[in-house]
Structure formats: C-alpha cells, structure tokens
C-alpha positions as CSV (number, residue, x, y, z in Angstrom):
1,X,9.4,12.9,-58.0
2,X,6.0,14.3,-56.8
3,X,4.3,17.1,-58.1
4,X,3.0,19.1,-54.9
5,X,0.1,21.6,-55.0
6,X,0.4,24.1,-52.2
7,X,-3.4,24.5,-51.9
8,X,-3.8,20.6,-51.7
9,X,-1.1,20.4,-49.1
10,X,-2.7,23.2,-46.8
11,X,-6.3,21.6,-47.2
12,X,-4.4,18.2,-46.4
13,X,-2.6,19.6,-43.2
14,X,-5.5,21.2,-41.7
15,X,-7.7,18.4,-42.3
16,X,-5.2,16.0,-40.3
17,X,-4.9,18.6,-37.9
18,X,-8.7,18.7,-37.6
19,X,-8.9,15.0,-37.0
20,X,-5.3,15.5,-34.4
21,X,-8.3,17.7,-32.3
22,X,-10.8,15.0,-32.3
23,X,-8.7,12.0,-31.5
24,X,-6.8,13.8,-29.3
25,X,-9.6,14.9,-27.1
26,X,-11.7,12.1,-27.4
27,X,-10.9,9.0,-25.1
28,X,-10.8,5.7,-27.3
29,X,-10.2,7.4,-30.6
30,X,-6.6,7.0,-31.8
31,X,-4.9,8.0,-34.8
32,X,-4.6,4.6,-36.0
33,X,-8.4,4.6,-36.4
34,X,-8.2,7.3,-38.7
35,X,-5.3,6.1,-40.3
36,X,-7.4,2.8,-41.6
37,X,-10.3,4.5,-42.5
38,X,-8.5,6.8,-44.5
39,X,-6.3,4.1,-46.6
40,X,-9.6,2.5,-47.0
41,X,-11.3,5.5,-48.3
42,X,-8.2,6.3,-50.4
43,X,-9.6,5.4,-53.7
44,X,-12.5,8.0,-52.8
45,X,-10.1,10.5,-52.4
46,X,-8.1,10.0,-55.3
47,X,-11.2,10.3,-57.5
48,X,-11.9,13.7,-56.8
49,X,-8.4,14.8,-56.7
50,X,-6.2,14.2,-53.8
51,X,-3.3,12.1,-54.7
52,X,-2.0,9.5,-52.0
53,X,0.5,11.7,-50.9
54,X,-1.8,14.3,-49.6
55,X,-3.9,11.6,-47.9
56,X,-0.2,10.6,-46.2
57,X,-0.2,14.3,-45.2
58,X,-3.3,14.1,-43.5
59,X,-2.4,10.7,-41.8
60,X,1.1,12.4,-40.4
61,X,-0.9,15.9,-39.4
62,X,-3.1,14.1,-37.6
63,X,-0.5,12.0,-35.8
64,X,1.3,15.0,-34.6
65,X,-1.5,17.2,-33.7
66,X,-2.6,14.0,-31.8
67,X,0.3,14.1,-29.5
68,X,0.0,17.4,-28.5
69,X,-3.7,17.6,-27.8
70,X,-3.9,14.0,-26.0
71,X,-2.8,15.4,-23.0
72,X,-6.0,17.6,-22.2
73,X,-8.0,14.5,-21.3
74,X,-5.2,12.9,-19.3
75,X,-4.8,15.8,-17.1
76,X,-8.8,17.3,-16.4
77,X,-10.4,14.0,-16.9
78,X,-8.0,10.9,-16.0
79,X,-8.7,9.1,-19.4
80,X,-5.5,8.5,-20.8
81,X,-4.3,6.4,-23.6
82,X,-1.2,4.1,-23.8
83,X,0.8,7.2,-24.7
84,X,-0.2,9.5,-21.9
85,X,-1.0,7.0,-19.2
86,X,2.4,8.0,-17.0
87,X,1.3,11.4,-17.4
88,X,-2.2,11.2,-15.4
89,X,-0.4,11.1,-12.5
90,X,1.8,14.3,-12.4
91,X,-1.0,15.7,-14.5
92,X,-3.4,15.2,-11.6
93,X,-1.0,16.5,-8.6
94,X,-0.9,19.5,-10.8
95,X,-4.3,19.8,-11.2
96,X,-5.1,19.4,-7.4
97,X,-2.5,22.1,-6.8
98,X,-4.6,24.5,-8.9
99,X,-1.8,24.4,-12.1
100,X,-3.9,22.4,-14.7
101,X,-3.4,24.7,-17.1
102,X,0.4,24.7,-16.3
103,X,0.5,21.3,-16.8
104,X,-1.1,21.3,-20.0
105,X,1.6,24.4,-21.1
106,X,4.3,22.1,-20.2
107,X,3.2,19.1,-22.1
108,X,2.7,21.5,-25.0
109,X,6.3,22.8,-24.6
110,X,7.6,19.7,-24.4
111,X,5.9,18.4,-27.8
112,X,7.3,21.6,-29.5
113,X,10.9,21.2,-28.1
114,X,10.7,17.6,-29.0
115,X,10.1,18.6,-32.8
116,X,13.3,21.0,-32.4
117,X,15.4,18.6,-30.7
118,X,14.2,15.5,-33.1
119,X,15.3,17.7,-36.2
120,X,18.5,18.5,-34.7
121,X,19.1,14.7,-33.8
122,X,17.7,13.3,-37.2
123,X,20.9,13.0,-39.1
124,X,23.4,11.8,-36.5
125,X,20.6,9.2,-35.2
126,X,19.7,8.3,-38.3
127,X,23.7,7.4,-39.4
128,X,23.5,5.6,-35.7
129,X,20.7,3.6,-36.1
130,X,21.3,2.5,-39.6
131,X,25.1,1.1,-38.5
132,X,23.7,-0.6,-35.2
133,X,19.8,-1.5,-36.2
134,X,21.1,-5.2,-37.1
135,X,23.1,-5.8,-34.1
136,X,20.7,-4.6,-31.3
137,X,17.4,-6.2,-32.8
138,X,18.1,-9.4,-31.4
139,X,18.4,-8.0,-28.0
140,X,15.1,-6.4,-27.5
141,X,14.0,-8.1,-25.2
142,X,17.0,-8.1,-22.8
143,X,16.7,-4.5,-23.3
144,X,13.2,-4.3,-21.8
145,X,14.2,-6.7,-18.8
146,X,16.9,-4.0,-18.3
147,X,14.5,-1.3,-18.4
148,X,12.0,-3.1,-15.9
149,X,14.9,-4.1,-13.2
150,X,15.8,-0.1,-13.3
151,X,12.4,0.8,-12.8
152,X,12.2,-1.5,-9.6
153,X,15.4,-1.0,-8.6
154,X,14.9,2.9,-8.2
155,X,12.0,2.5,-6.3
156,X,12.2,3.7,-2.7
157,X,8.6,4.2,-1.8
158,X,7.4,7.0,0.6
159,X,9.8,7.1,3.2
160,X,8.9,8.2,6.4
161,X,11.2,8.8,9.3
162,X,12.2,6.1,11.5
163,X,11.2,3.3,9.1
164,X,14.8,2.1,9.0
165,X,17.2,1.6,6.4
166,X,15.9,-1.5,4.8
167,X,12.6,-0.5,4.3
168,X,13.1,0.3,0.6
169,X,13.3,-3.3,-0.2
170,X,9.8,-3.6,0.9
171,X,8.5,-1.0,-1.6
172,X,10.7,-2.9,-4.4
173,X,8.9,-6.2,-3.3
174,X,5.6,-4.1,-3.7
175,X,6.8,-2.7,-7.2
176,X,7.9,-6.5,-8.3
177,X,4.5,-7.5,-7.5
178,X,2.3,-5.2,-9.1
179,X,4.6,-5.5,-12.3
180,X,3.6,-9.2,-12.3
181,X,0.2,-8.5,-11.1
182,X,-0.9,-5.9,-14.1
183,X,1.5,-8.0,-16.7
184,X,-0.8,-11.2,-15.7
185,X,-3.5,-8.9,-16.3
186,X,-2.1,-7.8,-19.6
187,X,-1.4,-11.4,-20.8
188,X,-4.9,-12.8,-19.8
189,X,-6.5,-9.6,-21.8
190,X,-4.3,-9.9,-25.0
191,X,-4.7,-13.8,-25.0
192,X,-8.7,-13.2,-24.9
193,X,-8.8,-9.8,-27.1
194,X,-11.0,-12.2,-29.5
195,X,-13.6,-12.3,-27.0
196,X,-14.3,-8.6,-27.5
197,X,-17.6,-7.8,-28.9
198,X,-18.1,-4.0,-29.3
199,X,-21.3,-2.3,-29.7
200,X,-20.0,0.4,-32.0
201,X,-16.9,-0.6,-34.0
202,X,-14.9,2.4,-35.3
203,X,-11.8,0.7,-36.8
204,X,-10.1,-2.0,-34.7
205,X,-11.3,-2.5,-31.1
206,X,-7.9,-2.2,-28.6
207,X,-8.1,-4.1,-25.6
208,X,-5.9,-1.4,-24.4
209,X,-8.9,0.9,-23.9
210,X,-10.3,-0.8,-21.2
211,X,-6.8,-1.6,-19.5
212,X,-5.5,1.7,-19.5
213,X,-8.7,3.5,-18.7
214,X,-8.9,1.3,-15.4
215,X,-5.3,1.4,-14.0
216,X,-4.7,4.8,-15.1
217,X,-7.9,6.6,-15.4
218,X,-10.9,4.9,-13.2
219,X,-8.6,3.8,-10.4
220,X,-7.4,7.7,-9.5
221,X,-11.3,8.7,-10.1
222,X,-12.3,6.1,-7.7
223,X,-10.0,7.1,-5.1
224,X,-10.9,10.9,-5.4
225,X,-14.1,10.0,-4.9
226,X,-13.5,8.2,-1.6
227,X,-11.2,10.5,-0.2
228,X,-14.1,13.5,-1.4
229,X,-11.2,15.3,-3.1
230,X,-12.1,18.8,-4.3
231,X,-10.5,20.8,-7.0
232,X,-9.3,23.8,-6.2
233,X,-9.5,27.1,-7.7
234,X,-7.4,27.2,-10.9
235,X,-4.9,29.5,-11.4
236,X,-4.6,31.5,-14.5
237,X,-1.1,31.6,-15.7
238,X,1.2,32.7,-19.1
239,X,4.5,31.7,-17.7
240,X,6.4,28.2,-17.1
241,X,7.2,28.1,-13.8
242,X,9.7,25.8,-14.3
243,X,13.8,26.8,-14.4
244,X,15.1,26.6,-18.0
245,X,17.6,24.4,-17.2
246,X,14.7,21.6,-16.2
247,X,12.6,22.3,-19.2
248,X,15.8,21.2,-21.5
249,X,16.7,18.9,-19.9
250,X,13.3,17.3,-19.9
251,X,12.9,18.0,-23.5
252,X,16.6,16.3,-24.3
253,X,15.4,13.3,-22.2
254,X,12.1,12.6,-23.3
255,X,13.0,13.0,-26.9
256,X,16.3,10.8,-26.6
257,X,13.7,7.9,-25.2
258,X,10.9,8.4,-28.2
259,X,13.4,8.5,-30.6
260,X,15.4,5.4,-29.1
261,X,12.1,3.2,-29.4
262,X,11.0,4.8,-32.8
263,X,13.7,2.6,-34.2
264,X,12.7,-0.7,-32.2
265,X,10.3,-3.2,-33.5
266,X,7.5,-4.5,-31.3
267,X,8.1,-1.5,-29.0
268,X,5.3,1.0,-28.7
269,X,6.2,5.2,-27.6
270,X,5.0,3.9,-24.5
271,X,8.7,2.2,-23.4
272,X,9.7,5.9,-24.5
273,X,7.8,7.4,-22.0
274,X,9.0,4.9,-18.9
275,X,12.5,5.4,-20.2
276,X,11.7,9.4,-19.9
277,X,10.5,8.4,-16.6
278,X,13.7,6.9,-15.6
279,X,15.6,9.4,-17.0
280,X,14.1,12.5,-15.1
281,X,15.5,12.5,-11.7
282,X,13.3,11.8,-9.0
283,X,12.5,14.3,-6.6
284,X,10.0,15.0,-3.9
285,X,8.7,18.1,-5.2
286,X,6.8,20.1,-7.6
287,X,9.3,20.7,-10.2
288,X,10.2,17.2,-10.4
289,X,6.8,16.6,-11.7
290,X,6.9,19.5,-14.0
291,X,9.7,18.2,-15.8
292,X,8.3,14.6,-16.1
293,X,5.1,16.4,-18.2
294,X,7.9,17.9,-20.3
295,X,9.7,14.8,-20.8
296,X,6.6,12.5,-21.6
297,X,5.3,15.0,-23.8
298,X,8.8,15.1,-25.6
299,X,9.2,11.4,-25.7
300,X,5.4,10.8,-27.5
301,X,6.3,13.9,-30.3
302,X,9.6,12.9,-31.0
303,X,8.5,9.0,-31.2
304,X,5.9,10.2,-33.9
305,X,8.9,12.0,-35.5
306,X,11.3,9.6,-35.5
307,X,9.1,6.5,-36.7
308,X,8.6,9.0,-39.9
309,X,12.5,9.1,-40.0
310,X,12.7,5.3,-39.2
311,X,10.3,4.4,-42.4
312,X,12.6,6.4,-44.6
313,X,15.7,5.1,-43.7
314,X,15.5,1.5,-42.7
315,X,12.3,1.0,-44.4
316,X,10.4,0.0,-41.3
317,X,7.0,0.8,-40.2
318,X,6.5,1.4,-36.2
319,X,3.3,2.4,-35.9
320,X,-0.4,1.9,-37.5
321,X,0.0,5.8,-38.9
322,X,3.3,4.8,-40.4
323,X,2.0,1.5,-41.9
324,X,-1.1,3.3,-43.8
325,X,1.6,6.1,-45.0
326,X,4.0,3.2,-46.4
327,X,0.9,1.7,-48.2
328,X,-0.1,5.1,-49.6
329,X,3.3,6.3,-50.8
330,X,5.8,3.3,-51.2
331,X,8.9,4.1,-49.0
332,X,11.2,2.5,-51.6
333,X,10.0,5.1,-54.3
334,X,10.6,8.5,-52.0
335,X,13.1,11.0,-52.9
336,X,15.1,13.1,-50.6
337,X,12.6,16.0,-51.3
338,X,9.1,13.9,-50.0
339,X,10.9,13.4,-46.6
340,X,12.1,17.5,-46.4
341,X,8.4,18.4,-47.6
342,X,7.0,15.8,-44.6
343,X,9.5,17.5,-42.1
344,X,8.2,20.7,-43.2
345,X,4.7,19.6,-42.3
346,X,5.7,18.1,-38.9
347,X,6.9,21.8,-38.2
348,X,4.0,23.4,-39.4
349,X,1.4,21.6,-37.5
350,X,3.5,21.4,-34.2
351,X,3.0,25.4,-34.1
352,X,-0.7,25.6,-34.6
353,X,-1.3,22.5,-32.5
354,X,0.8,24.0,-29.8
355,X,-1.1,27.4,-29.6
356,X,-4.2,25.3,-30.0
357,X,-3.2,23.2,-27.3
358,X,-2.7,26.2,-24.7
359,X,-6.0,27.8,-25.7
360,X,-8.0,24.8,-24.8
361,X,-6.2,24.2,-21.8
362,X,-6.5,27.4,-19.9
363,X,-10.7,27.5,-21.3
364,X,-10.9,23.9,-19.4
365,X,-9.2,24.7,-16.9
366,X,-11.6,28.1,-16.2
367,X,-14.3,26.0,-16.7
368,X,-13.5,23.0,-14.1
369,X,-13.6,26.0,-11.5
370,X,-16.9,26.5,-12.0
371,X,-18.1,22.8,-10.9
372,X,-18.2,20.3,-8.4
373,X,-15.3,18.0,-8.9
374,X,-17.1,14.8,-7.0
375,X,-19.6,15.3,-9.8
376,X,-17.1,15.7,-12.3
377,X,-15.4,12.4,-11.6
378,X,-18.4,10.3,-10.8
379,X,-19.5,11.6,-14.2
380,X,-16.4,10.7,-16.1
381,X,-16.0,7.6,-14.0
382,X,-19.2,6.6,-15.8
383,X,-18.1,7.9,-19.4
384,X,-15.0,5.7,-18.7
385,X,-17.3,2.5,-18.1
386,X,-20.0,3.3,-20.8
387,X,-16.6,3.9,-23.6
388,X,-15.3,0.4,-22.2
389,X,-18.8,-1.4,-22.7
390,X,-19.4,0.1,-26.0
391,X,-15.8,0.0,-27.5
392,X,-15.0,-3.4,-26.4
393,X,-18.3,-5.0,-25.0
394,X,-18.8,-7.3,-22.0
395,X,-15.2,-9.0,-22.0
396,X,-13.4,-5.3,-22.1
397,X,-15.9,-3.8,-19.2
398,X,-14.9,-7.0,-17.0
399,X,-11.1,-6.0,-18.0
400,X,-12.0,-2.4,-17.1
401,X,-13.2,-3.5,-13.6
402,X,-10.3,-5.6,-12.9
403,X,-8.1,-3.1,-14.2
404,X,-9.6,-0.4,-12.1
405,X,-9.1,-2.4,-8.9
406,X,-4.9,-3.1,-10.1
407,X,-5.0,0.5,-11.0
408,X,-5.5,1.3,-6.8
409,X,-2.9,-1.0,-5.7
410,X,0.0,1.6,-6.5
411,X,-1.8,4.3,-4.1
412,X,-2.0,2.2,-1.3
413,X,1.1,0.7,-1.4
414,X,2.7,4.1,-1.7
415,X,4.6,3.4,-5.1
416,X,5.0,4.8,-8.6
417,X,1.8,3.8,-11.0
418,X,4.9,3.1,-13.2
419,X,5.1,-0.5,-12.2
420,X,1.6,-1.2,-13.5
421,X,2.9,-0.5,-17.2
422,X,3.7,-4.2,-16.6
423,X,0.4,-4.7,-18.6
424,X,2.1,-3.5,-21.3
425,X,5.5,-4.9,-20.9
426,X,5.2,-8.2,-19.7
427,X,3.4,-9.5,-22.6
428,X,6.0,-7.5,-24.9
429,X,9.2,-9.0,-23.5
430,X,7.5,-12.3,-23.5
431,X,7.0,-11.8,-27.1
432,X,10.4,-11.5,-27.8
433,X,11.4,-14.5,-25.7
C-alpha cells in the first residue's frame, strides 16, 4: 500500500502538466524524452522527498497533457509528431477556412471526450483483452496488413464528372505506390538510424522527427509557398459548429481505435489514428474534417489512458512513458488503489489541459491574423530544417529532404496523405513477419 501525500501529489501533477505544455508545443520534444530524464534523475528526486510513485505521476501527467497540446503546432505550424501527423491535413484545411481556433477546440473536445469514453470502456475492454490477448498476439502482422488493404481500397481520389467509372482504380494504384514509396523510405531510415549524429542530444534521437516533419509538415509548407497561399482572417468562435451526433461518433470511433492498439505489441498510437481515419465516414464537406479532428485526438488520448490500463491488466508496457512508470513502480507491486489514484490524476490533468489548449489555441489564432502567412511558412520551414539537422545530423537532414518530396506526391496525385503512413506501417508489418 502506497502512502500518498496530497501536497506532493498536486506538485507532481502540475510539474508533469508543465512538462506536457513544453513537449506538446515544442516540435521534436516528446514525452519519452522527459520520461527517460526523470527516471535517470529519480535518485535525486527521492533524496529530496519525492518517492518513485510521485515521479510516475509526473510522467503520467506529462503524457496526458501532451496529447491535448500537441495539436497546436500541428494545426498552426504544420509541425507534426507521429501521433498528430494525420491531424495536419484537416487541421490545415480548417485553418485556411479561418477556423484554426475551432480545429484546436474540436481536438481538445475529442481528447477530453476520450477520457470519459475510456473510463466507461475500461472494465469491459480490460476483461475482453485479458481473455483474447494471447489469441490475437501472433496475428498482429496480419491485422496491420488488413488495415493497409482497407486504406487503399477506400481511396477514390478526387472524382471529377466525366472521368469514367473505373477512374477510382487509378487513384488506388497511386495510393499503393505512395504506400510503398514511403514504406521503403521508412525501411531505409530505420535501418540506417545509427548514422544519425545529432548536434544536440536530448534523450534518444528519433528518425521519426525528419521523416514525419518532412512528409506531413514541410511538404505542405512548400506547396503553400509555391501556390502563394494566404491565411484568411481567423474567426473567433466559442462554439463547436458540428452536430452533436458527429462529435460523439468521432469520440467513440477514435477512443475505440486508440484503446485497441494500446493492447498490441509493437504498435504505436499512430496506427490508432489510421484506424480512426477508416472509421470516420469520408465525405467532401467541412464537417468530415471536423469529425476527423475529434476522432484523431480521441485516439491519441485513449491510447495514453489504455496504455496504463494494459500495463496494470497484462503487465505489458506499450509506450516509453509506461516503460518508465513500470521501472519506477513495478506493476507487480500495484494494488487496486494505485490504479484508482492514477485514473483520478488522468481526469484532473485532462480538465486543466482542456482549458489550457483552448486558451492557447485562441491566442495563437488571433496572433496569426496579424502576420504574413507566406513569411510564416518560410520561417517554419527553415525551423523544421534546422531542427532536423540539429537533432538528427546530416543523415536526418537528408531524410528530411527526401521525406518532403515524398509528402508532396499525395497532393499532386489527388489522394489522401494517409497512405504516406506507410513510412511507419511497412517497417512495422515486416517486423512481425
């Protein structure tokens, strides 16, 4: 039984929340970076009165707050991480309609809703996966292959009147090619990740930084510069202009996808966002983009919540944050009161993260209305390039340039950029075969 001091608990929550703001708003800094540092510094923290449990609370608070706030650089700067890469696309579309603040609000709502849905689903899903986990584990690779097939099969491209009834096959072929091109790039990058020689080291350097920043961030910025896009005046909105039915559907589908992948070995929440994309009905309207924003954010936050549940139920850590928490407070030593306290921490952090995300989204949206968008795109593009070079060295920078070119394929082929997630999916699939 762990004795808990309310004062130390609150200090730990707010410290983790503060770290979540930093990691969420700063491209290139991930929860895992802070988790590794906190574990390494745990003897120091214990020396000043912070038991391992409170350090675990800091890491958990950081990971939850991060899933709320990381949408802001994705929407406004086009600087994604693995978990928010797909959110760049509908987020940017809403930004260009003057609805950047609304995109952030929808994302925050999706994350907050995911916490509620996850808590409701926790017990039945825990019981379900406890019984089938051993059965599905050997088939993870085939499950991922099925997801890829569904991604490509549902690609219909940009339909124009008079193209003919078989034109969708052309777009499916484009999707297949993009998947394999990005997948081969991913294999090359992961196989040669040892060549990274970062100028600045903060935790473990990740090859995902140049890969995803190029494919989903820089490619969009380059196209914006080439087409001389201008950001329209941003609307000040205090409501969600999306039917409640679609908000709830986005929350449920995203939470279901995020919870599903939280139990699977070797599968990140990125796959959850892809599943969420498949579950959201594709329609050529603004509401579809909005529902997708809700769904993706729900998947990310639900994955963080269920990673904790999976650690408690099956004793398997499915993220860097959970690995660190398991090292600090061994799951075999947990009693039920520990998981209850940690779930309460999740709810508390979610509430303050929700309002913080909305506040910062509104402030940044207002600021964007006063600056030149082309100059902003150029500045962010330079920033991403410098960041790729500083954190991953020359090799990462070359990967970043190649990734940027690959990311532009989807725009010119008129297909969903989702297929470029082959950069992660193909290497993971090959790992299981």
